[in-house]
C-alpha positions as CSV (number, residue, x, y, z in Angstrom):
1,M,-124.1,23.1,172.8
2,A,-123.5,20.0,170.8
3,V,-124.7,18.6,167.4
4,G,-127.1,15.8,167.3
5,P,-128.9,13.8,170.0
6,G,-125.7,12.4,171.6
7,T,-127.3,9.5,173.3
8,L,-125.1,6.6,174.4
9,P,-125.7,3.2,172.7
10,E,-126.6,0.1,174.5
11,F,-123.2,-1.2,175.5
12,F,-122.4,-4.8,175.0
13,P,-120.0,-5.9,177.8
14,V,-116.7,-7.2,176.4
15,P,-115.7,-10.6,178.0
16,G,-112.4,-10.2,179.7
17,I,-112.8,-6.5,180.5
18,K,-114.0,-5.3,183.9
19,I,-114.3,-1.6,184.8
20,G,-114.2,0.3,188.1
21,I,-115.2,3.9,188.8
22,A,-114.3,6.1,191.8
23,S,-114.2,9.6,193.1
24,A,-110.8,11.0,194.1
25,G,-112.0,14.7,194.2
26,I,-109.2,15.7,191.9
27,K,-110.9,18.9,190.7
28,K,-114.4,18.7,192.1
29,P,-115.5,16.9,195.3
30,G,-117.7,13.9,194.7
31,R,-117.1,13.8,190.9
32,K,-116.4,10.4,189.5
33,D,-112.9,11.1,188.1
34,L,-111.1,7.8,188.2
35,V,-111.6,4.9,185.9
36,V,-109.8,1.5,185.8
37,F,-109.9,-1.1,183.1
38,E,-109.1,-4.6,184.5
39,L,-107.9,-6.8,181.6
40,A,-108.1,-10.6,181.6
41,P,-104.7,-12.4,181.5
42,E,-103.2,-12.7,178.0
43,T,-105.2,-9.6,176.8
44,R,-103.2,-8.0,174.0
45,V,-103.0,-4.2,173.9
46,A,-101.9,-1.8,171.2
47,G,-102.1,2.0,171.0
48,I,-101.2,5.3,169.4
49,F,-100.1,8.4,171.3
50,T,-99.6,12.1,170.9
51,Q,-96.8,13.4,168.8
52,N,-96.6,16.6,170.9
53,Q,-93.0,16.7,172.1
54,F,-94.1,18.1,175.5
55,C,-96.1,14.8,176.0
56,A,-97.4,14.2,179.5
57,A,-95.7,11.9,182.0
58,P,-98.4,9.3,181.8
59,V,-97.9,9.1,178.0
60,V,-94.2,8.5,178.5
61,L,-94.8,5.9,181.1
62,S,-97.6,4.1,179.2
63,R,-95.3,3.8,176.2
64,R,-92.6,2.4,178.4
65,H,-94.8,-0.1,180.2
66,L,-96.5,-1.2,176.9
67,A,-93.0,-2.0,175.5
68,E,-92.0,-4.0,178.6
69,T,-94.9,-6.3,179.4
70,A,-98.5,-7.2,178.7
71,P,-100.8,-4.7,180.5
72,R,-103.3,-5.9,183.1
73,Y,-104.7,-2.5,184.1
74,L,-105.5,0.9,182.5
75,L,-105.8,3.7,185.0
76,I,-107.4,7.0,183.9
77,N,-107.8,10.2,185.8
78,T,-109.6,13.4,184.7
79,G,-109.2,16.8,186.2
80,N,-105.4,17.0,185.8
81,A,-103.2,16.3,182.8
82,N,-99.9,15.7,184.7
83,A,-98.3,17.4,181.7
84,G,-95.6,20.1,181.9
85,T,-94.8,18.8,185.4
86,G,-91.2,17.6,184.8
87,K,-89.5,14.9,186.9
88,Q,-92.1,15.2,189.7
89,G,-94.8,14.5,187.2
90,M,-93.1,11.2,186.2
91,A,-92.6,10.3,189.8
92,D,-96.3,11.0,190.5
93,A,-97.4,8.8,187.5
94,E,-95.1,6.0,188.7
95,R,-96.5,6.2,192.2
96,C,-100.1,5.9,190.9
97,C,-99.1,2.8,189.0
98,Q,-97.3,1.3,192.0
99,A,-100.3,2.0,194.3
100,L,-102.8,0.4,191.9
101,A,-100.5,-2.6,191.4
102,G,-100.0,-3.0,195.1
103,K,-103.8,-3.2,195.7
104,A,-104.4,-5.5,192.7
105,G,-101.5,-7.9,193.2
106,A,-99.8,-6.9,190.0
107,S,-96.5,-5.3,189.0
108,A,-96.3,-1.5,188.4
109,S,-95.2,-2.1,184.7
110,E,-98.6,-3.9,184.1
111,V,-100.4,-0.6,184.7
112,L,-100.8,1.9,181.9
113,P,-101.6,5.4,183.3
114,F,-103.7,8.1,181.4
115,S,-104.4,11.6,182.5
116,T,-106.5,14.5,181.2
117,G,-107.3,17.9,182.4
118,V,-105.4,21.1,183.2
119,I,-101.7,21.2,182.0
120,G,-98.9,22.4,184.3
121,E,-100.5,21.6,187.7
122,P,-99.1,18.9,190.1
123,L,-101.0,15.7,190.1
124,P,-102.8,15.3,193.5
125,V,-101.3,11.8,194.0
126,D,-102.5,11.4,197.6
127,K,-106.1,11.8,196.5
128,I,-105.7,9.3,193.7
129,V,-103.9,6.7,195.9
130,N,-106.5,7.1,198.7
131,A,-109.3,6.2,196.2
132,M,-107.6,3.1,194.9
133,G,-109.5,0.8,197.2
134,D,-112.9,2.1,196.1
135,L,-111.7,2.0,192.5
136,L,-111.0,-1.8,192.6
137,A,-113.8,-2.8,195.0
138,D,-116.5,-3.1,192.4
139,T,-115.1,-3.8,189.0
140,R,-117.8,-5.1,186.6
141,E,-118.2,-5.8,182.9
142,D,-121.3,-3.6,182.6
143,R,-119.9,-0.2,183.5
144,W,-119.0,1.2,180.1
145,A,-121.5,4.0,180.3
146,E,-120.2,5.1,183.7
147,A,-116.7,5.0,182.4
148,A,-117.7,7.2,179.4
149,S,-118.9,9.8,181.9
150,G,-115.9,9.3,184.3
151,I,-113.3,10.3,181.7
152,M,-115.0,13.6,180.6
153,T,-113.5,17.1,181.1
154,T,-115.1,19.9,179.1
155,D,-117.2,17.4,177.3
156,T,-120.9,18.1,177.6
157,R,-121.9,14.5,177.1
158,P,-120.3,11.0,177.3
159,K,-119.3,9.3,174.1
160,G,-119.5,5.6,173.2
161,A,-120.0,3.0,170.6
162,S,-120.8,-0.7,170.8
163,V,-121.5,-3.5,168.2
164,Q,-121.8,-7.2,168.0
165,L,-121.3,-9.3,164.9
166,E,-121.2,-12.9,163.8
167,V,-117.9,-14.1,162.4
168,D,-118.0,-17.7,161.1
169,G,-120.6,-18.6,163.7
170,H,-118.8,-16.9,166.6
171,T,-120.2,-13.7,168.3
172,V,-117.6,-10.9,168.4
173,T,-118.1,-7.9,170.7
174,I,-116.6,-4.5,170.2
175,S,-117.2,-1.6,172.7
176,G,-115.4,1.7,173.1
177,I,-115.5,5.1,174.7
178,S,-113.8,8.4,174.0
179,K,-113.5,11.9,175.4
180,G,-112.5,15.2,174.0
181,A,-114.1,18.5,173.1
182,G,-111.3,21.1,172.8
183,M,-107.5,21.1,172.2
184,I,-108.3,18.7,169.4
185,R,-106.2,18.0,166.4
186,P,-104.8,14.6,167.2
187,N,-101.4,13.7,165.8
188,M,-101.2,10.1,166.5
189,A,-106.6,16.0,171.3
190,T,-107.2,16.5,174.8
191,M,-108.4,13.2,173.4
192,L,-108.5,9.8,174.9
193,G,-110.0,6.6,173.3
194,F,-110.4,3.1,174.6
195,I,-111.7,0.3,172.4
196,A,-112.0,-3.3,173.3
197,T,-113.0,-6.5,171.6
198,D,-113.1,-10.1,172.8
199,A,-111.6,-11.3,169.5
200,R,-108.2,-12.9,169.6
201,I,-105.9,-10.9,167.3
202,E,-102.3,-11.6,166.5
203,P,-100.2,-8.9,168.2
204,G,-98.5,-7.4,165.2
205,L,-101.9,-7.2,163.4
206,L,-103.4,-5.6,166.5
207,Q,-100.9,-2.7,166.4
208,A,-101.3,-2.4,162.6
209,L,-105.1,-2.0,163.1
210,A,-104.7,0.5,166.0
211,S,-102.4,2.6,163.8
212,E,-104.5,2.4,160.6
213,L,-107.9,2.8,162.1
214,G,-106.7,5.6,164.4
215,E,-105.1,7.4,161.4
216,K,-108.4,7.5,159.4
217,S,-110.6,8.4,162.4
218,F,-109.1,10.2,165.4
219,N,-106.3,11.6,163.2
220,R,-108.9,13.1,160.8
221,I,-110.8,15.3,163.3
222,T,-110.0,18.8,164.4
223,I,-111.8,21.3,166.7
224,D,-109.2,24.0,166.9
225,S,-105.9,22.7,165.4
226,D,-104.3,22.3,168.9
227,T,-102.6,18.9,169.5
228,S,-102.8,17.9,173.1
229,T,-99.9,16.7,175.3
230,N,-102.0,13.7,176.5
231,D,-103.6,12.1,173.4
232,A,-103.9,8.3,173.5
233,C,-106.1,5.7,171.8
234,M,-105.8,2.1,173.0
235,L,-107.1,-1.0,171.3
236,M,-107.5,-4.1,173.5
237,A,-108.2,-7.7,172.4
238,T,-109.0,-10.1,175.2
239,G,-109.2,-13.3,173.1
240,Q,-112.2,-14.5,175.2
241,Y,-114.4,-15.3,172.2
242,S,-114.6,-18.9,170.9
243,G,-113.2,-18.4,167.5
244,P,-109.6,-18.8,166.1
245,E,-106.9,-16.2,166.3
246,I,-107.2,-13.6,163.6
247,T,-104.1,-12.9,161.5
248,A,-103.5,-10.8,158.5
249,E,-104.3,-13.8,156.3
250,S,-107.6,-14.7,158.1
251,P,-110.8,-14.5,156.0
252,Q,-112.5,-13.2,159.2
253,L,-110.3,-10.1,159.2
254,S,-112.3,-8.1,156.7
255,R,-115.6,-8.2,158.7
256,L,-113.9,-7.5,162.0
257,K,-111.9,-4.6,160.5
258,D,-115.1,-3.1,159.1
259,A,-116.8,-3.2,162.5
260,L,-113.8,-1.8,164.3
261,R,-113.6,1.0,161.7
262,Q,-117.2,2.0,162.4
263,V,-116.6,2.1,166.1
264,Y,-113.5,4.2,165.7
265,L,-115.4,6.6,163.4
266,D,-118.4,6.8,165.7
267,L,-116.1,7.7,168.6
268,A,-114.1,10.3,166.6
269,H,-117.2,11.9,165.2
270,A,-118.8,12.1,168.7
271,I,-115.8,14.3,169.7
272,V,-116.5,16.7,166.8
273,R,-120.2,16.8,167.5
274,D,-119.4,17.8,171.1
275,G,-116.7,20.2,170.2
276,E,-116.5,23.1,172.6
277,G,-119.4,25.4,171.7
278,A,-120.1,23.5,168.5
279,T,-123.3,24.1,166.6
280,K,-122.3,22.4,163.3
281,F,-120.8,19.1,162.3
282,V,-118.8,19.7,159.2
283,T,-117.4,17.1,156.8
284,I,-114.6,18.4,154.5
285,D,-114.2,16.0,151.6
286,V,-111.3,16.6,149.3
287,T,-111.2,14.6,146.0
288,G,-109.1,14.6,142.9
289,A,-105.8,15.3,144.8
290,G,-102.4,14.4,143.4
291,N,-101.3,12.9,146.7
292,Q,-102.3,12.5,150.3
293,G,-100.3,15.4,151.5
294,E,-102.0,18.0,149.3
295,A,-105.4,16.5,150.0
296,L,-104.9,16.9,153.7
297,D,-103.3,20.3,153.4
298,V,-106.4,21.6,151.6
299,A,-108.8,19.9,154.0
300,Y,-107.1,21.2,157.2
301,T,-106.5,24.7,155.8
302,V,-110.3,25.0,155.3
303,A,-111.1,23.2,158.6
304,H,-108.7,25.5,160.6
305,S,-109.7,28.8,159.0
306,P,-111.2,31.0,161.7
307,L,-113.0,32.9,159.0
308,V,-114.6,29.7,157.6
309,K,-115.4,28.4,161.1
310,T,-117.1,31.7,162.2
311,A,-119.1,31.9,159.0
312,L,-120.3,28.4,159.7
313,F,-121.4,29.4,163.1
314,A,-123.3,32.4,161.6
315,S,-124.8,30.1,158.9
316,D,-123.4,32.6,156.4
317,P,-122.7,31.1,153.0
318,N,-119.6,33.3,152.6
319,W,-118.1,31.0,150.0
320,G,-115.2,33.4,149.3
321,R,-113.7,32.3,152.6
322,I,-113.6,28.7,151.5
323,L,-112.1,29.6,148.1
324,A,-109.4,31.7,149.8
325,A,-108.5,28.8,152.2
326,V,-108.1,26.4,149.3
327,G,-105.9,28.9,147.5
328,R,-103.5,29.3,150.4
329,A,-103.2,25.6,151.2
330,G,-99.9,25.5,149.3
331,V,-100.9,23.1,146.5
332,P,-98.2,23.6,143.8
333,E,-99.3,24.7,140.4
334,L,-102.9,24.4,141.2
335,D,-105.1,24.8,138.1
336,L,-107.8,27.2,139.4
337,D,-110.1,26.6,136.5
338,A,-110.2,22.9,137.3
339,V,-111.1,23.3,141.0
340,E,-114.8,22.7,142.0
341,I,-116.1,23.6,145.5
342,Y,-119.5,22.4,146.7
343,L,-121.5,23.3,149.8
344,G,-123.7,20.2,150.2
345,D,-125.0,19.6,146.7
346,V,-124.7,23.3,145.7
347,C,-121.8,24.1,143.5
348,L,-120.1,27.3,144.7
349,V,-117.0,27.5,142.5
350,R,-116.3,26.3,139.0
351,N,-114.0,27.6,136.2
352,G,-112.1,29.8,138.5
353,G,-115.0,31.8,140.0
354,R,-118.6,31.6,141.3
355,A,-120.6,28.8,139.6
356,E,-123.1,30.1,137.1
357,D,-126.0,28.4,138.7
358,Y,-125.1,29.3,142.3
359,S,-127.6,31.5,144.2
360,E,-127.4,32.8,147.7
361,Q,-130.8,31.2,148.5
362,R,-129.5,27.8,147.7
363,G,-126.3,28.3,149.6
364,Q,-128.2,29.6,152.6
365,A,-130.5,26.5,152.6
366,V,-127.4,24.3,153.1
367,M,-125.8,26.6,155.7
368,D,-128.9,26.5,157.9
369,R,-128.4,22.8,158.5
370,E,-126.7,21.3,161.6
371,E,-124.6,18.9,159.4
372,I,-122.8,20.3,156.4
373,T,-120.4,18.9,153.8
374,I,-117.9,21.0,152.0
375,A,-116.7,19.1,149.0
376,I,-113.5,20.2,147.1
377,N,-112.5,18.5,143.9
378,L,-109.0,19.5,142.8
379,N,-109.3,17.5,139.6
380,R,-105.6,16.7,139.4
381,G,-105.4,13.1,140.6
382,A,-107.2,10.2,142.2
383,V,-106.5,10.7,146.0
384,R,-109.3,11.4,148.4
385,E,-109.2,12.4,152.1
386,T,-111.9,13.4,154.5
387,V,-111.6,15.5,157.6
388,W,-114.3,16.3,160.2
389,T,-114.6,19.6,162.1
390,C,-117.0,22.0,163.6
391,D,-117.7,25.8,163.8
392,F,-116.3,28.4,166.2
393,S,-118.9,30.0,168.4
394,H,-119.0,32.6,171.2
395,E,-119.1,29.7,173.7
396,Y,-115.8,28.2,172.5
397,V,-114.1,31.5,173.4
398,T,-115.9,31.6,176.8
399,I,-115.0,27.9,177.7
400,N,-111.3,28.4,176.9
401,A,-111.1,31.8,178.5
402,E,-112.5,30.5,181.7
403,Y,-111.0,27.0,181.6
404,R,-109.1,27.2,184.8
405,T,-111.8,29.1,186.8
């Protein structure tokens, strides 16, 4: 199950990015489970990573390599997370980097490794190393769609976004892919994202964009409140377009940032739409908060409530569950009479109780939709935050109960 059509866009190849795909048979024989991004020299890379303290070996190594030198290759495997694997896991990640670097004529520190899959199992390094030749043999600019499929785990469909825009007479390309369907509440879920542009972006600005855009997209989605050990989202700028370098003072920055923001949001929303067992795409919009913390506390308390999420699956307008979640979100001195809660355009709660004009029929009409907005106005300030989530279905339990079988 998934929400919406989920068709991939027409991908615009990003000059300076070549992609290779191969099968190492990590979990299933014949499955395309290895992806490599080959970056043109002088490509700048920035990223955000999981805050889970049990972060995977490839996360530790990618952070280290990113701090040491300019990356030339991104190596991604699915089927095994290489997390919870101790010193051996680090040695395995290092060996993968060394093997790729040896084949490509690069240094191991120029390779950023990424892994996704089952936690706690040894990485089958020999299988990955043996597939390196095939991985590098046919790298091309036009393999974004294949890469989107190659990084999937429990995803039911590949996820991607791609745009082109004119900036002062220069064509700028942005393309990206993401994966994730469960263990999703990024703190930067099993989530990976890779976004590339051919714009030339000043390094400090690139990291600022990666952090800001990631915070308002991937860090605002949740499937099940579980932060993965392997989360990472990388932003690459190859500088291959014909325009000038973009800095924080550049007039071109606004248009580029808007386009990047849309790609980030599309990729993040695609994860929610493909949440494990999802049948609803739910926007939780909190307004009138006194500060960002309380806005997010309210949004996530509603988003993570099993009672709210199961009511969504049943298309049951049981608004009392939403009210109860808002009430336990920990907002200090909350004026209950001031709080308003809406389901779509239907007011559920006003003046401390059920809205006078609410009817079960109107609530049901909204709950029957695939895409639903729960809007909560705290009426105590000017801060607004939005979080995206999905429902909990029988299939979510089945998928996660049988994940290793």
